[in-house]
N, CA, C and O of each residue as an XYZ file, in Angstrom:
636
protein
N       4.494     14.012     31.473
C       5.398     13.913     30.337
C       5.652     15.340     29.831
O       4.713     16.063     29.499
N       6.907     15.727     29.779
C       7.272     17.056     29.315
C       7.298     17.144     27.797
O       7.179     16.138     27.097
N       7.457     18.367     27.302
C       7.480     18.599     25.856
C       8.621     17.840     25.194
O       8.450     17.281     24.111
N       9.796     17.815     25.844
C      10.947     17.104     25.259
C      10.670     15.614     25.161
O      11.039     14.968     24.181
N      10.007     15.064     26.203
C       9.658     13.642     26.176
C       8.667     13.354     25.046
O       8.799     12.368     24.321
N       7.673     14.238     24.913
C       6.671     14.081     23.859
C       7.316     14.172     22.488
O       6.988     13.397     21.589
N       8.231     15.115     22.323
C       8.934     15.275     21.053
C       9.765     14.040     20.736
O       9.772     13.572     19.597
N      10.472     13.506     21.742
C      11.267     12.293     21.547
C      10.407     11.093     21.196
O      10.748     10.307     20.313
N       9.279     10.958     21.900
C       8.351      9.867     21.611
C       7.786     10.003     20.206
O       7.701      9.017     19.474
N       7.401     11.215     19.823
C       6.844     11.461     18.485
C       7.863     11.124     17.412
O       7.516     10.533     16.390
N       9.123     11.497     17.634
C      10.176     11.190     16.663
C      10.347      9.681     16.528
O      10.409      9.156     15.416
N      10.423      8.988     17.658
C      10.606      7.538     17.635
C       9.414      6.843     16.983
O       9.587      5.937     16.167
N       8.211      7.267     17.343
C       7.001      6.665     16.760
C       6.960      6.910     15.259
O       6.679      5.989     14.493
N       7.235      8.139     14.826
C       7.227      8.457     13.396
C       8.229      7.624     12.625
O       7.944      7.150     11.525
N       9.395      7.448     13.204
C      10.449      6.658     12.568
C      10.050      5.182     12.480
O      10.157      4.567     11.419
N       9.596      4.626     13.593
C       9.256      3.202     13.614
C       8.033      2.885     12.773
O       8.005      1.870     12.077
N       7.017      3.745     12.827
C       5.820      3.491     12.031
C       6.154      3.532     10.545
O       5.730      2.656      9.791
N       6.896      4.523     10.126
C       7.234      4.653      8.708
C       8.032      3.473      8.190
O       7.709      2.898      7.151
N       9.069      3.119      8.917
C       9.931      2.016      8.483
C       9.220      0.679      8.671
O       9.244     -0.168      7.779
N       8.594      0.491      9.817
C       7.949     -0.783     10.120
C       6.780     -1.113      9.210
O       6.630     -2.253      8.771
N       5.954     -0.121      8.929
C       4.785     -0.381      8.100
C       5.146     -0.669      6.652
O       4.563     -1.567      6.045
N       6.066      0.050      6.099
C       6.307     -0.032      4.658
C       6.889     -1.352      4.200
O       6.645     -1.772      3.069
N       7.641     -2.006      5.039
C       8.160     -3.329      4.653
C       6.994     -4.288      4.400
O       7.055     -5.116      3.491
N       5.951     -4.176      5.191
C       4.791     -5.043      5.017
C       3.814     -4.540      3.979
O       3.388     -5.296      3.107
N       3.450     -3.258      4.063
C       2.424     -2.732      3.160
C       2.895     -2.656      1.719
O       2.219     -3.166      0.825
N       4.019     -2.042      1.476
C       4.491     -1.925      0.097
C       5.402     -3.091     -0.271
O       5.275     -3.647     -1.362
N       6.308     -3.466      0.607
C       7.286     -4.494      0.277
C       6.703     -5.881      0.103
O       7.261     -6.704     -0.624
N       5.579     -6.150      0.766
C       4.953     -7.465      0.602
C       3.547     -7.357      0.013
O       3.286     -7.878     -1.072
N       2.641     -6.683      0.726
C       1.225     -6.684      0.321
C       1.019     -6.062     -1.059
O       0.364     -6.662     -1.911
N       1.567     -4.873     -1.290
C       1.380     -4.230     -2.589
C       2.014     -5.066     -3.696
O       1.430     -5.237     -4.766
N       3.191     -5.576     -3.437
C       3.888     -6.413     -4.411
C       3.009     -7.599     -4.804
O       2.894     -7.922     -5.986
N       2.400     -8.236     -3.835
C       1.535     -9.384     -4.080
C       0.235     -8.957     -4.764
O      -0.210     -9.607     -5.710
N      -0.382     -7.855     -4.283
C      -1.661     -7.403     -4.831
C      -1.543     -6.915     -6.279
O      -2.505     -7.028     -7.039
N      -0.402     -6.384     -6.668
C      -0.240     -5.883     -8.037
C      -0.109     -7.000     -9.064
O      -0.236     -6.756    -10.264
N       0.139     -8.207     -8.610
C       0.217     -9.336     -9.531
C      -1.183     -9.646    -10.046
O      -2.042    -10.117     -9.300
N      -1.401     -9.377    -11.326
C      -2.688     -9.654    -11.942
C      -3.717     -8.545    -11.785
O      -4.857     -8.706    -12.222
N      -3.348     -7.417    -11.171
C      -4.257     -6.285    -11.009
C      -3.549     -5.012    -11.436
O      -2.321     -4.963    -11.503
N      -4.326     -3.994    -11.720
C      -3.720     -2.685    -11.971
C      -3.161     -2.162    -10.645
O      -3.564     -2.603     -9.569
N      -2.251     -1.240    -10.742
C      -1.673     -0.640     -9.536
C      -2.753      0.073     -8.727
O      -2.724      0.046     -7.497
N      -3.698      0.704     -9.404
C      -4.772      1.406     -8.696
C      -5.681      0.428     -7.962
O      -6.030      0.669     -6.806
N      -6.072     -0.669     -8.604
C      -6.917     -1.670     -7.947
C      -6.200     -2.260     -6.734
O      -6.800     -2.432     -5.673
N      -4.918     -2.565     -6.896
C      -4.129     -3.098     -5.784
C      -4.061     -2.094     -4.637
O      -4.149     -2.473     -3.469
N      -3.905     -0.825     -4.970
C      -3.819      0.224     -3.963
C      -5.144      0.409     -3.235
O      -5.163      0.638     -2.026
N      -6.255      0.309     -3.967
C      -7.570      0.422     -3.328
C      -7.779     -0.700     -2.311
O      -8.257     -0.454     -1.204
N      -7.423     -1.921     -2.682
C      -7.543     -3.060     -1.765
C      -6.634     -2.854     -0.558
O      -7.054     -3.040      0.583
N      -5.401     -2.473     -0.814
C      -4.434     -2.248      0.251
C      -4.919     -1.167      1.218
O      -4.726     -1.285      2.428
N      -5.546     -0.119      0.690
C      -6.007      0.986      1.525
C      -7.061      0.527      2.532
O      -7.088      1.019      3.660
N      -7.924     -0.403      2.142
C      -8.929     -0.916      3.078
C      -8.234     -1.567      4.276
O      -8.601     -1.316      5.424
N      -7.240     -2.392      4.007
C      -6.525     -3.062      5.101
C      -5.663     -2.077      5.895
O      -5.525     -2.211      7.111
N      -5.093     -1.102      5.215
C      -4.293     -0.078      5.879
C      -5.182      0.742      6.811
O      -4.760      1.109      7.908
N      -6.406      1.029      6.381
C      -7.359      1.769      7.222
C      -7.720      0.939      8.458
O      -7.780      1.469      9.567
N      -7.959     -0.355      8.267
C      -8.259     -1.219      9.413
C      -7.089     -1.250     10.396
O      -7.289     -1.256     11.611
N      -5.886     -1.269      9.867
C      -4.672     -1.245     10.681
C      -4.638      0.015     11.552
O      -4.201     -0.030     12.702
N      -5.102      1.137     10.993
C      -5.084      2.408     11.718
C      -6.325      2.633     12.591
O      -6.432      3.674     13.240
N      -7.255      1.685     12.618
C      -8.484      1.857     13.394
C      -8.212      2.169     14.872
O      -8.892      3.034     15.423
N      -7.267      1.520     15.535
C      -7.009      1.880     16.938
C      -6.643      3.362     17.116
O      -6.857      3.927     18.188
N      -6.103      3.976     16.089
C      -5.766      5.393     16.082
C      -6.979      6.239     16.475
O      -6.839      7.259     17.151
N      -8.156      5.815     16.051
C      -9.378      6.568     16.331
C      -9.731      6.551     17.814
O     -10.402      7.466     18.292
N      -9.299      5.545     18.542
C      -9.698      5.399     19.930
C      -8.820      6.170     20.913
O      -9.265      6.473     22.020
N      -7.596      6.490     20.538
C      -6.728      7.147     21.515
C      -6.181      8.507     21.080
O      -5.588      9.213     21.897
N      -6.363      8.887     19.831
C      -5.764     10.145     19.389
C      -6.738     11.309     19.317
O      -6.423     12.404     19.784
N      -7.889     11.100     18.754
C      -8.814     12.194     18.496
C     -10.234     11.728     18.750
O     -10.504     10.540     18.926
N     -11.112     12.680     18.763
C     -12.529     12.358     18.737
C     -12.957     12.452     17.287
O     -13.029     13.544     16.722
N     -13.237     11.323     16.694
C     -13.603     11.261     15.290
C     -15.103     11.083     15.145
O     -15.716     10.259     15.824
N     -15.678     11.862     14.258
C     -17.049     11.660     13.833
C     -17.012     11.056     12.443
O     -15.936     10.774     11.916
N     -18.171     10.856     11.846
C     -18.244     10.248     10.514
C     -17.483     11.063      9.483
O     -16.796     10.494      8.635
N     -17.593     12.384      9.540
C     -16.908     13.244      8.563
C     -15.395     13.091      8.686
O     -14.699     13.011      7.674
N     -14.880     13.049      9.911
C     -13.435     12.908     10.115
C     -12.940     11.534      9.666
O     -11.845     11.417      9.117
N     -13.736     10.507      9.897
C     -13.347      9.158      9.468
C     -13.278      9.098      7.942
O     -12.334      8.538      7.384
N     -14.274      9.672      7.271
C     -14.261      9.699      5.802
C     -13.061     10.505      5.304
O     -12.380     10.089      4.366
N     -12.802     11.643      5.919
C     -11.639     12.456      5.543
C     -10.327     11.721      5.773
O      -9.414     11.788      4.950
N     -10.242     11.019      6.902
C      -9.036     10.250      7.196
C      -8.836      9.157      6.151
O      -7.721      8.947      5.673
N      -9.928      8.454      5.793
C      -9.823      7.396      4.783
C      -9.400      7.972      3.431
O      -8.563      7.386      2.745
N      -9.969      9.108      3.046
C      -9.600      9.733      1.766
C      -8.132     10.150      1.779
O      -7.428      9.994      0.781
N      -7.675     10.677      2.908
C      -6.255     11.028      3.035
C      -5.364      9.803      2.968
O      -4.293      9.830      2.363
N      -5.822      8.720      3.601
C      -5.068      7.469      3.567
C      -4.997      6.926      2.149
O      -3.945      6.461      1.711
N      -6.116      6.982      1.427
C      -6.141      6.537      0.037
C      -5.190      7.375     -0.817
O      -4.436      6.832     -1.625
N      -5.226      8.677     -0.641
C      -4.321      9.550     -1.396
C      -2.864      9.229     -1.074
O      -2.020      9.165     -1.969
N      -2.578      9.028      0.204
C      -1.215      8.658      0.597
C      -0.804      7.316      0.014
O       0.341      7.142     -0.401
N      -1.732      6.367     -0.019
C      -1.437      5.045     -0.582
C      -1.146      5.146     -2.077
O      -0.248      4.472     -2.581
N      -1.894      5.979     -2.782
C      -1.644      6.170     -4.218
C      -0.258      6.769     -4.416
O       0.498      6.320     -5.278
N       0.074      7.774     -3.624
C       1.398      8.401     -3.745
C       2.496      7.396     -3.409
O       3.510      7.342     -4.105
N       2.315      6.605     -2.360
C       3.336      5.626     -1.991
C       3.468      4.528     -3.047
O       4.571      4.034     -3.280
N       2.363      4.137     -3.688
C       2.440      3.176     -4.789
C       3.236      3.772     -5.939
O       4.060      3.093     -6.551
N       2.985      5.046     -6.230
C       3.745      5.733     -7.277
C       5.235      5.714     -6.951
O       6.052      5.358     -7.800
N       5.590      6.091     -5.737
C       7.007      6.094     -5.332
C       7.608      4.696     -5.413
O       8.718      4.511     -5.913
N       6.859      3.716     -4.914
C       7.358      2.343     -4.895
C       7.618      1.836     -6.315
O       8.685      1.292     -6.603
N       6.642      2.017     -7.189
C       6.804      1.540     -8.561
C       7.843      2.361     -9.329
O       8.625      1.807    -10.101
N       7.851      3.672     -9.118
C       8.782      4.537     -9.851
C      10.233      4.296     -9.469
O      11.139      4.566    -10.258
N      10.457      3.789     -8.260
C      11.830      3.528     -7.816
C      12.224      2.065     -7.990
O      13.247      1.627     -7.463
N      11.417      1.313     -8.725
C      11.741     -0.092     -8.959
C      11.544     -0.957     -7.727
O      12.166     -2.013     -7.606
N      10.683     -0.522     -6.805
C      10.386     -1.318     -5.614
C      11.241     -0.973     -4.410
O      11.539     -1.849     -3.598
N      11.641      0.279     -4.276
C      12.485      0.683     -3.149
C      11.665      0.866     -1.877
O      10.890      1.814     -1.754
N      11.844     -0.046     -0.942
C      11.191      0.078      0.361
C      11.814      1.245      1.118
O      11.127      1.925      1.881
N      13.102      1.483      0.917
C      13.769      2.599      1.576
C      13.110      3.927      1.204
O      12.908      4.780      2.069
N      12.775      4.108     -0.066
C      12.168      5.361     -0.507
C      10.797      5.566      0.121
O      10.508      6.650      0.627
N       9.948      4.540      0.099
C       8.605      4.712      0.669
C       8.665      4.838      2.188
O       7.872      5.569      2.782
N       9.601      4.128      2.819
C       9.757      4.247      4.275
C      10.260      5.640      4.646
O       9.823      6.214      5.644
N      11.171      6.179      3.851
C      11.679      7.537      4.122
C      10.565      8.566      3.979
O      10.459      9.484      4.792
N       9.733      8.417      2.946
C       8.632      9.365      2.769
C       7.612      9.230      3.897
O       7.162     10.233      4.452
N       7.249      8.004      4.235
C       6.269      7.758      5.294
C       6.790      8.309      6.630
O       6.045      8.948      7.373
N       8.053      8.063      6.924
C       8.652      8.557      8.156
C       8.656     10.081      8.181
O       8.311     10.689      9.194
N       9.044     10.691      7.076
C       9.051     12.153      6.988
C       7.647     12.704      7.178
O       7.454     13.676      7.907
N       6.664     12.089      6.525
C       5.268     12.511      6.680
C       4.847     12.438      8.146
O       4.246     13.375      8.672
N       5.164     11.324      8.800
C       4.789     11.164     10.205
C       5.430     12.227     11.090
O       4.771     12.790     11.964
N       6.707     12.503     10.866
C       7.411     13.485     11.693
C       6.864     14.888     11.472
O       6.629     15.619     12.434
N       6.660     15.269     10.223
C       6.107     16.591      9.919
C       4.677     16.684     10.454
O       4.260     17.729     10.954
N       3.940     15.592     10.345
C       2.579     15.518     10.839
C       2.528     15.783     12.344
O       1.653     16.507     12.820
N       3.458     15.202     13.085
C       3.503     15.401     14.539
C       3.733     16.872     14.881
O       3.077     17.415     15.770
N       4.652     17.509     14.186
C       4.930     18.921     14.421
C       3.729     19.768     14.020
O       3.346     20.684     14.748
N       3.133     19.470     12.868
C       1.987     20.247     12.379
C       0.807     20.140     13.333
O       0.069     21.109     13.513
N       0.617     18.966     13.951
C      -0.485     18.803     14.892
C      -0.332     19.735     16.081
O      -1.313     20.274     16.594
N       0.911     19.918     16.515
C       1.180     20.798     17.646
C       1.031     22.256     17.221
O       0.494     23.073     17.970
N       1.501     22.580     16.029
C       1.507     23.961     15.552
C       0.118     24.416     15.114
O      -0.376     25.440     15.586
N      -0.514     23.660     14.214
C      -1.778     24.125     13.653
C      -2.502     23.000     12.915
O      -1.914     22.293     12.097
N      -3.774     22.854     13.219
C      -4.600     21.876     12.515
C      -4.768     22.299     11.060
O      -4.916     21.449     10.182
N      -4.748     23.593     10.799
C      -4.881     24.092      9.432
C      -3.693     23.656      8.567
O      -3.872     23.328      7.395
N      -2.504     23.652      9.128
C      -1.323     23.195      8.387
C      -1.466     21.717      8.065
O      -1.172     21.281      6.952
N      -1.916     20.959      9.039
C      -2.126     19.528      8.842
C      -3.155     19.282      7.737
O      -2.968     18.411      6.888
N      -4.222     20.042      7.754
C      -5.259     19.918      6.724
C      -4.717     20.296      5.348
O      -5.005     19.616      4.364
N      -3.940     21.367      5.272
C      -3.357     21.799      4.000
C      -2.412     20.733      3.447
O      -2.396     20.483      2.242
N      -1.626     20.106      4.321
C      -0.723     19.042      3.874
C      -1.523     17.882      3.289
O      -1.152     17.331      2.253
N      -2.614     17.512      3.948
C      -3.440     16.414      3.457
C      -4.060     16.743      2.107
O      -4.118     15.891      1.221
N      -4.523     17.974      1.952
C      -5.114     18.390      0.669
C      -4.054     18.329     -0.437
O      -4.353     17.915     -1.557
N      -2.822     18.737     -0.127
C      -1.753     18.677     -1.140
C      -1.482     17.244     -1.581
O      -1.259     16.997     -2.766
N      -1.497     16.297     -0.644
C      -1.281     14.889     -1.006
C      -2.464     14.378     -1.825
O      -2.273     13.582     -2.744
N      -3.671     14.817     -1.511
C      -4.841     14.404     -2.294
C      -4.753     14.922     -3.731
O      -5.080     14.201     -4.673
N      -4.319     16.147     -3.895
C      -4.132     16.710     -5.246
C      -3.038     15.935     -5.982
O      -3.179     15.617     -7.162
N      -1.955     15.638     -5.276
C      -0.862     14.858     -5.860
C      -1.349     13.487     -6.311
O      -0.973     13.021     -7.386
N      -2.184     12.835     -5.500
C      -2.702     11.506     -5.851
C      -3.557     11.572     -7.114
O      -3.452     10.709     -7.985
N      -4.397     12.589     -7.209
C      -5.216     12.751     -8.418
C      -4.320     12.951     -9.628
O      -4.568     12.376    -10.688
N      -3.277     13.765     -9.477
C      -2.340     14.007    -10.577
C      -1.639     12.720    -10.991
O      -1.445     12.480    -12.182
N      -1.259     11.898    -10.036
C      -0.592     10.618    -10.335
C      -1.514      9.737    -11.180
O      -1.075      9.160    -12.174
N      -2.778      9.631    -10.794
C      -3.721      8.792    -11.541
C      -3.927      9.345    -12.945
O      -3.958      8.580    -13.909
N      -4.068     10.661    -13.076
C      -4.322     11.281    -14.379
C      -3.093     11.196    -15.285
O      -3.207     10.844    -16.459
N      -1.928     11.518    -14.743
C      -0.714     11.577    -15.562
C      -0.186     10.186    -15.917
O       0.139      9.932    -17.077
N      -0.098      9.288    -14.941
C       0.520      7.982    -15.178
C      -0.488      6.875    -15.485
O      -0.120      5.849    -16.058
N      -1.741      7.068    -15.116
C      -2.778      6.078    -15.379
C      -2.862      5.027    -14.292
O      -1.914      4.822    -13.534
N      -4.011      4.359    -14.220
C      -4.250      3.380    -13.155
C      -3.439      2.086    -13.282
O      -3.259      1.373    -12.295
N      -2.958      1.785    -14.464
C      -2.247      0.507    -14.649
C      -0.975      0.432    -13.816
O      -0.694     -0.601    -13.207
N      -0.197      1.523    -13.782
C       1.084      1.492    -13.067
C       1.213      2.556    -11.979
O       1.996      2.390    -11.043
N       0.456      3.642    -12.093
C       0.557      4.794    -11.190
C       1.979      5.336    -11.110
O       2.353      5.963    -10.119
N       2.762      5.099    -12.138
C       4.137      5.595    -12.150
C       4.675      5.583    -13.577
O       4.076      4.978    -14.466
N       5.807      6.254    -13.793
C       6.393      6.237    -15.136
C       7.083      4.914    -15.474
O       7.476      4.693    -16.619
N       7.228      4.055    -14.500
C       7.859      2.751    -14.711
C       6.834      1.641    -14.540
O       5.745      1.891    -14.023
N       7.151      0.431    -14.958
C       6.209     -0.687    -14.777
C       5.947     -0.951    -13.296
O       6.788     -0.673    -12.441
N       4.774     -1.489    -13.014
C       4.451     -1.831    -11.626
C       5.320     -2.998    -11.180
O       5.765     -3.807    -11.994
N       5.549     -3.072     -9.895
C       6.332     -4.155     -9.312
C       5.383     -5.295     -8.968
O       4.293     -5.061     -8.446
N       5.784     -6.510     -9.253
C       4.953     -7.676     -8.972
C       5.795     -8.761     -8.334
O       7.019     -8.784     -8.465
N       5.111     -9.662     -7.637
C       5.778    -10.822     -7.066
C       6.352    -11.646     -8.206
O       5.667    -11.881     -9.202
N       7.580    -12.081     -8.081
C       8.114    -12.957     -9.128
C       7.389    -14.299     -9.081
O       7.036    -14.797     -8.012
N       7.180    -14.860    -10.244
C       6.542    -16.174    -10.261
C       7.620    -17.222    -10.023
O       8.706    -17.170    -10.599
N       7.294    -18.152     -9.178
C       8.241    -19.206     -8.844
C       7.784    -20.502     -9.500
O       7.116    -21.331     -8.882
N       8.150    -20.651    -10.734
C       7.800    -21.868    -11.457
C       8.808    -22.956    -11.102
O       9.995    -22.683    -10.923
N       8.332    -24.167    -11.003
C       9.272    -25.244    -10.710
C      10.241    -25.417    -11.884
O       9.884    -25.148    -13.031
N      11.438    -25.855    -11.603
C      12.404    -26.021    -12.692
C      11.914    -27.072    -13.689
O      11.261    -28.050    -13.325
N      12.242    -26.842    -14.921
C      11.847    -27.789    -15.965
C      12.758    -29.010    -15.938
O      13.977    -28.903    -15.803
N      12.141    -30.147    -16.068
C      12.903    -31.395    -16.152
C      13.024    -31.737    -17.618
O      12.031    -31.785    -18.344
N      14.228    -31.969    -18.040
C      14.444    -32.267    -19.459
C      14.680    -33.706    -19.673
O      14.881    -34.137    -20.809
């Protein structure tokens, strides 16, 4: 596989993962989990399942030790907090979170080829951003707008 093939595959994978994952993770799971929970609690629960979803990643991409797995989980949690912030702040825009996730994946692919230090710096920046989101907006919504929740489907009233 040549560099151009790898670049094309990386672009396609980044695009599909970002768009494909967010419809389920934020568009359904987060929406459902935020009903009756704070945005932070919902995000913590979601992150556990998101980490399990990424478990096969450990078997074919890198050699992970315990420290790398913990770092990956912390990065995933920080990313989940940021994506919850984006999702809630945009009134539930799956397009916005999918665009960010896709962009992250594409930049991540390039950074992996260029420098592990760049990749690490990007992860640290997202972790700092996640802490700022929790401190500034609070755990209830993780955004300046109300959290998004599943609409309740009450049966129609009979009069």
